[in-house]
C-alpha positions, 0 to 999 in steps of 0.5 A: 733278790731274796726271792730269787735266792729262795727259789734257788735254796728251795731247788737245792733242798727240796728233795731228790725229785725236784732235783731230778726234775730240774735236771730233766728241765735243763736236759730238755732245754740243752736238746732245744738249744742245740737245735736252735744253734743248728738252725741259726748256723746255716745262714752263717755257714752259707755267708761265710762259703759265699765270702770265700768265693767273693775273696777269689773272684778275678777283678781288673782296675778300671779307669773312669770310662770303666775300661780295664787298665793294663789289659795288654799286659795283665794276665788273662783268665778264662773260667769254665763251669762243667757238670760233673754228675749233678755238681759243678766243676769249675776250671780257671785257665790262666795265662801269665802276662807282663806284669805280676800279680798276687795269686788268689787265696788258697795258692802260694803262686799262680800256675805257669802253662803246663801247671795245675793247682786242684782242690782235695776233692778234685785231686781225689776224683783224678785218681778215681777217674783217669779220663777226667785228666783230659779236662785238667791238662798239666802237671799237678804242682799242688793243692788249693788251700781252704782259704781258696775254696767254698766247701771241702767237696768243691771241684776247682782247679787253676790251669796254666796255659799260654797266652795264645790259647786264651783268645776269649780270656779276660784281663785280671789285675787282682783278686777279691770282690765284695760280692759273688755272682755265685751264691751257694743259695740264692737270696730268694731260695734262701728266704724260702729256707728260712720261711720253711725252717721257721715252720718245721723247727722254730715253732715246734721248738718254742713249744718244746721249750715251753713243756720243758719249763713247765715240767711238774706244774702242778706240784710247783703251783702247789708249793708256790701257792703255799708260799703266797698263803705264808705272805709271799708277795705275788711278784715275789711268788713269780720271782721264786718260780722264775728263779728255777726255770730260768736257772734250768734253762740257762744251764740247759743253754750252756750245756746246748751250746757245747753239744752243738760244738761237738755235733759241728765238728763231727757233721762237718767232718762227715758231711751231709749229701750234697752239703759239707762246710769247714768246722770253722764255718759252723761256729756261732757267731756272738749274736747267735750264742746270745739268742740262745743264751738269753732267748731260751731263759726269756722263754722259760721265764715267761712260760713260768710266769704264766704258770705261776700267775694262778698260784699268785692270784688264787693260792686257795683254788690251787690248794684245794685243787679247784676246778679250772676255768674253761679255756678262753674262745680268743685262742681261735683267733689266730687260726681263723684268719690264717685259714681264711688266707690260705683258702682264698689262694687255694680258691684262686689256683683252682679257678685259674686266677693264681698270683704270680710274682706278687709282693703281697703273697710273699708277705701273706703266705708266711704270716698265713702259715705261722698263724695256722701253726700257732692257731692249732696250738691255742685252739686245740684245748677249746676243741678238745674240751668241747668234744670231750664234754660231748662225748662224755655226755652221750657215752656209756662206756666207763673208760670213755666217760672218765677219760673225757671227764678229765679232759674237760676238767683239764683241757691244758693237759691235751696242749701239752701232750699233743702239740709237739706231734701235731705240729710236726705233721703240720710242719711235714706237709709244709716241707712236702710242698716245698720239695715238690716245688724244687722237683719241678725245677730239677726234673729232666723229663727229656731223654736227650741231652744236647751240647752246644759249641761255637765252631768259631776258632775250631778246625775241621779236624776238631769238629770231626773229633768232637763229633767222634767222642764216645757217647755221642749218638747224633750231631748237626751244624746250625747256621745263622744267616749274614746280616749288616750290622752298621744298618739301622734297620730291623735285621731279617735273619734265617736259622739253617740246620745242616744235616742228613735225614738220620741225623734229623730223625735222631733229633726230631724222632716225629719228623717223617718223610725227609729225602736226602738231598732235598732242602725243606722247611721244618714246620711244627704246629705246637711252636711259633712259626719264624715269620722271616722263613717265608718261601721264595725269601732269600738269605745270604750265609757268610762261609770261609776256607782254610786259607781265610778267603771268604764268600756268600752263599745265597739260599732260597727258602723252599716251598716244600714243608716237613712237619713234625711234632713238638707238643711238649716243647722238646724238639731241638729244632724251631718251627721255620728253620730250613733244613738242608743236606751237607752237600749244599755247601761248597767244598772246602768252605765252612760257615763263618757263624755256626754252632755245632750241636752234639746228642747224647743220652740224658743219663748222668754217667753218659753226660759225664763221659761225653763232657770228659771226651769233649775236654780231651779234644779241647779243654778250653772248648766252651760247651753249653748243656742246655737243660742242665744248669748245674749251678742251679741243681747244686743249689737245690741239692744243698737246700733239699739237704738243709730241709731234710736236716730241718725235718729231722730237727722237727722230728727229734723236737716233737718226739722229745716234746711228747715223751717229755709232756706224756711222762710229766702228766702221767706222774702228776696224775698219780694221785687221781690213778691211785684214788680210782684204784683204791675205789676198785678200778681195774688197771685194764681200765685205768690204761684205757682211760689213760690212752683214751685221754691222749689219743682223742685230743691227738687225733682231733689236732692231727685231723686239723693239722692235715687239713690245715697242712695240705691246704697251706702246702697248696696255697704255697704251690699256688703262689710259687708259680710251678705247674703242680698245685695239688699233691695227691700222692703225699696224701697217703704218706701223710695220713699214715704218718698221722696214724703212725703218730696216734699209734706211737702215743697210744702205746706210750701211754700204756707203760704209764699206769703201774701195778702197784698202788702207793696210798702215800700219794694221796695221804695229803689229800 
């Protein structure tokens, strides 16, 4: 306890310079803790949003046979999710029943037929887009409260309808479940986000906090060595040093949490692209706050104790400025196995033996990436010292020789200055691989967007209205043959496309030779042929008229074929399907089991316009949009935004680590610079020495970071199961970033050599 009080007394009474250094340490820790709090808050924000989704999910009381109780008397609901651009719009159609149930969170009452409750964001969109009202029919009775929405930008509506309008509705007796089927980010994807943020933010953050805890390390080491020579014990010396570092880190942690609270209020109200949350969602939990308040001082204590160990063990060597021992070779230990695992996956991908869905890969890949990141940090002093010694022996340039000898004698200085920027480039390459994998999922290369609607329950007038919606440029009907469901035999069925030749050319541009009025088999060499579609086979199709009368239409598979190309798998028909003209169906009869397929351009604005038009014809129509999984698109948008935020945090941390370390090292080097100036060295020579001291180890580290980062990115893509393994397009960007880092570091080193010579700096030497 006495040593801790001594450390605080030395801090408060050791001059303005030490107090400034203390404030810099606290300020640096505050920035780091704020970034750490942002990373820790992301999973909590997603979990809170999923909790509100689960609280509004409809449920039904069930008996021992898992049958819904009071299904005939309970209200009915039908939930539809439609793409609104790249965002999902959720509509809940509610029909009241004989029994009354409590409303879901966010509503004061359930809507009656003709009434609508919408989210605030959907209310704004309805004012901007009048055509959207066709999808939300009824009188707006109020807004949904925050308790019933996942986030402020959610498009959500409760629409009241009558029971006869919800033939496919399900019974509801209560709201709220312990889980949700519609997570904001799926658990597997969230694991990828955590893994990437650990490499992009947390690893550079640990280095940055260590740099902040080691400010003025040489001056403090000399002061601690003096205390040791005055009789203080080894542990006492470490406690004195811990008093300053831990106090600065603790003060910085408190201020960092305060900064995060302000930042959370601002960002949550402004919002990030595709990702918004309520301010209360971003509030840190007690465990996260304790991690910040305990983890940062603990890391500072560890970094400080490592720095004080030499002063406590050999104070005379510290006071006399003895030459440092060369870094131990064990620093290469984490780098080699990590590169080995990454290289093995790259070789497996190049030879066509890439692993798929391997649990071993999900464990080895994160370990290898973290191991390489740690290895880059620990191996940099070893490589810098080895290279500096070789260059110093062969170089005849005075500035280069002085710079290399300084790096050879003090390899740890390169570690402090260059590590933050090196890890930034390494993490950028890794994040680029994650974005490439996400881009493979979201890319829609097809120029045509289909819309699939079941024809069951749709009148002929509605079908024509669907076909005439603005933006629809083609349509056809797909019929399925009838089969006996009570039979135990394997059913043999046939799918038949009912359209004319103009419609066929719109859905299959490569189909040539179509003749109106002729039935043909559609055949493609790029698809697997349906074996049931054998020439001469007869299949029955069940039809019905407007009066409900039914009859069978027997269709014989023709010999004539119509070939089309489908090398990309984008055709809207299958090989083996029959193509028949509309005149083949009896007049007044319609298929009993069929779907209507509409075609439009895949441009987002066209898709949105067509969906609005379909909703205007029938808001309860169940429309499927193959190729557009809007919930997945929203998840990927959220993930990209989180990764972009992580990259921004990583950039802030990397640049801050460089500025702090470079400035601190320049201050520590003032006595040596002053001595060289008194010996006659020119300021131009000293600036060249300073630039070379920084640029050489940084360049070595960046080369390693680029090579290791690209290898880690490729191995991640190999284990991810995508089609892209080698990202050649990202190499120029990564090299440009590395060159930019070197240029910034070189320019930032120039002002650190002053023109005024202060002999007082070397008076004690």
